[in-house]
C-alpha positions in Angstrom: 15.8 17.2 -6.1 16.3 18.7 -2.6 19.4 18.0 -0.5 17.2 16.3 2.1 15.9 13.8 -0.4 19.4 13.2 -1.8 20.7 12.4 1.7 17.8 10.0 2.3 18.2 8.2 -1.0 22.0 7.9 -0.5 21.5 6.3 2.9 18.4 4.3 2.3 20.2 0.9 2.2 21.5 1.6 5.7 17.9 1.7 7.1 16.3 -1.4 8.6 13.0 -2.6 7.1 11.1 -1.1 10.0 12.9 2.3 9.5 12.1 2.1 5.7 8.4 1.4 6.5 8.3 4.3 9.0 9.9 6.6 6.4 7.4 5.5 3.8 4.5 6.1 6.2 5.8 9.5 7.1 6.1 10.5 3.4 2.7 9.2 2.5 0.9 10.9 5.4 2.8 14.2 4.7 1.4 14.3 1.1 -1.7 16.3 0.2 -4.7 14.6 1.8 -7.5 16.4 -0.1 -10.2 14.0 -1.0 -11.2 13.8 -4.6 -15.0 13.3 -4.5 -15.1 11.5 -7.9 -12.4 9.0 -6.8 -14.1 8.5 -3.5 -17.5 7.8 -5.2 -15.8 5.4 -7.6 -14.2 3.5 -4.7 -17.6 3.2 -3.0 -19.2 1.9 -6.2 -16.5 -0.7 -6.6 -16.7 -1.8 -3.0 -20.5 -2.1 -3.3 -20.2 -4.1 -6.6 -17.7 -6.5 -5.1 -19.7 -6.9 -2.0 -22.8 -7.8 -4.1 -20.7 -10.3 -6.1 -19.7 -12.0 -2.8 -23.2 -12.0 -1.4 -24.7 -13.4 -4.7 -22.1 -16.2 -4.9 -20.8 -14.9 -8.3 -17.3 -14.9 -6.8 -15.8 -17.0 -4.0 -13.8 -15.4 -1.2 -10.3 -16.6 -0.4 -8.9 -16.8 3.1 -5.6 -15.1 4.0 -4.2 -18.6 4.7 -4.8 -19.6 1.1 -3.3 -16.4 -0.2 -0.3 -16.7 2.0 0.2 -20.3 0.9 0.1 -19.3 -2.7 2.7 -16.6 -2.1 5.2 -19.0 -0.6 
């Protein structure tokens, strides 16, 4: 483990929620961003399948308000 990561982990509780979110964003965007074509095509297939289910009425959509209410 690098010294930089050790320092960040030792001090993570001192960060605000916004600072933690910013750190997470920076870490994720700094990762390798090569696109795996197999994964990309599987995501497209899944999105198309779910869209077709919604359009056919096989599944019912749920509003954000309903989801939020269930979470609380």
